[in-house]
C-alpha positions as MATLAB code, in Angstrom:
seq = 'MGKPRRPALRYHGGKWLLAAWIVSLMPAHRIYVESHGGAGSVLLQKPRADTEVYNDAWNHVVNIFEVLRDPARAEELRRRCELTPYARAVFEEVTLERLDEEQDPIERARLLLFRSWSGFGSGSVNVEHSTGFRIRGRRSGGHPARE';
ca = [
     122.303  118.736  100.312;
     121.715  115.265   98.859;
     119.618  114.300   95.892;
     115.879  114.473   96.488;
     114.110  111.122   96.818;
     110.879  112.299   95.200;
     109.623  115.247   93.167;
     108.730  118.431   95.019;
     105.333  118.413   93.347;
     103.302  116.362   90.909;
     103.203  118.345   87.693;
     102.096  117.933   84.059;
     104.757  116.150   82.040;
     106.865  115.455   85.106;
     109.935  113.401   84.266;
     110.838  112.109   87.715;
     110.825  108.440   86.692;
     112.625  109.174   83.400;
     115.185  111.612   84.811;
     118.003  109.108   85.423;
     117.708  107.859   81.832;
     117.563  111.425   80.447;
     120.613  112.433   82.507;
     122.524  109.376   81.230;
     122.037  110.654   77.664;
     123.310  114.174   78.385;
     126.749  115.196   77.183;
     129.114  116.935   79.594;
     128.028  120.560   79.924;
     128.754  123.791   81.800;
     125.362  125.421   81.187;
     121.957  123.804   81.670;
     118.619  125.495   80.934;
     115.154  124.265   81.954;
     112.956  126.616   79.921;
     109.783  124.708   80.830;
     110.912  123.689   84.294;
     107.734  122.359   85.868;
     108.730  120.229   88.849;
     112.403  120.422   87.829;
     112.797  116.647   87.973;
     115.742  116.410   85.571;
     117.456  119.505   86.983;
     117.255  118.172   90.538;
     118.645  114.723   89.648;
     121.515  115.690   87.351;
     125.042  116.606   88.436;
     125.427  120.342   89.022;
     126.639  122.522   86.152;
     128.482  125.850   86.433;
     125.345  127.686   85.349;
     121.812  126.344   85.733;
     118.680  128.196   84.673;
     115.165  127.229   85.761;
     112.047  128.877   84.365;
     108.392  128.071   83.914;
     105.603  130.119   82.359;
     103.471  129.658   85.470;
     104.799  131.966   88.179;
     103.181  129.959   90.990;
     105.458  126.988   90.230;
     108.526  129.235   90.030;
     107.493  130.638   93.427;
     107.823  127.177   95.020;
     111.485  126.984   94.023;
     112.120  130.572   95.118;
     110.794  129.649   98.568;
     112.785  126.386   98.693;
     116.115  128.043   97.919;
     115.962  130.142  101.116;
     116.639  127.827  104.104;
     114.502  129.843  106.553;
     111.548  130.065  104.174;
     111.947  126.389  103.197;
     111.794  125.409  106.875;
     108.678  127.548  107.388;
     107.077  125.939  104.322;
     107.874  122.486  105.724;
     106.316  123.453  109.065;
     103.155  124.799  107.426;
     102.808  121.713  105.227;
     103.110  119.446  108.265;
     100.376  121.440  110.014;
      98.007  121.360  107.030;
      95.183  118.875  107.564;
      94.768  116.383  104.724;
      91.224  117.446  103.936;
      88.998  117.884  100.910;
      88.133  121.392  102.149;
      91.787  122.439  101.853;
      92.005  120.884   98.364;
      88.917  122.810   97.229;
      90.233  126.027   98.803;
      93.031  126.182   96.234;
      91.694  128.110   93.254;
      93.515  130.218   90.685;
      91.878  133.304   92.180;
      93.123  132.347   95.664;
      96.669  131.761   94.383;
      96.676  135.060   92.494;
      95.391  136.968   95.543;
      97.754  135.369   98.082;
     100.572  137.795   98.891;
     102.666  135.510  101.118;
     104.988  133.435   98.875;
     105.274  130.681  101.497;
     101.500  130.349  101.746;
     101.182  130.365   97.940;
     103.750  127.547   97.766;
     101.946  125.571  100.492;
      98.609  125.837   98.711;
      99.952  124.689   95.353;
     102.028  121.869   96.860;
      99.017  120.578   98.782;
      96.889  120.724   95.646;
      99.492  118.764   93.678;
      99.857  116.094   96.380;
      96.171  115.604   97.129;
      94.618  115.416   93.662;
      94.573  112.672   91.043;
      97.587  112.594   88.746;
      99.764  115.433   87.597;
      96.660  117.333   86.491;
      95.789  118.031   90.110;
      97.968  121.136   90.027;
      95.621  122.578   87.368;
      93.483  124.727   89.632;
      91.084  125.669   86.831;
      89.788  122.087   86.514;
      89.237  119.716   89.401;
      90.693  116.243   89.120;
      89.106  115.215   92.386;
      90.448  114.748   95.882;
      92.715  111.701   96.286;
      91.704  109.646   99.303;
      93.656  106.470   98.479;
      97.348  106.129   97.786;
      99.021  104.197   94.992;
     100.505  101.563   97.229;
      98.497   98.893   98.946;
      97.540  100.328  102.290;
      99.219  103.605  101.383;
      97.631  106.932  102.108;
      98.328  110.061  100.048;
      98.973  112.089  103.193;
     101.955  109.818  103.936;
     103.338  109.461  100.387;
];
């Protein structure tokens, strides 16, 4: 598998744009620990180490990576994301209560990924406070559903 071209999700304190610089400052290592993993931007862009540990205090974010590491579940997540309409109603459907109640890990991952992609900024993943539904992309003529 090649290096990802973009972060899996938009997350508070995400270091996607800084990751190459951070990695360039790292000494050679056999063990790497992401204790506050978030979107895992540095972990996903650095050369592999013998032992890599990813953790985050929020279990819903950890769940995304648990789903992605299983090829069959990752493919099902991709399929469900492609079939999800880019709609404000879906954005508003994602609440902390809904995430906590959802038993299917793939569905939980889909809901949180959609929330992170369709809200304003990295705060969009914060389901306790609405950042608003993003209807325009960053790029001229861009649309968030295509980014």
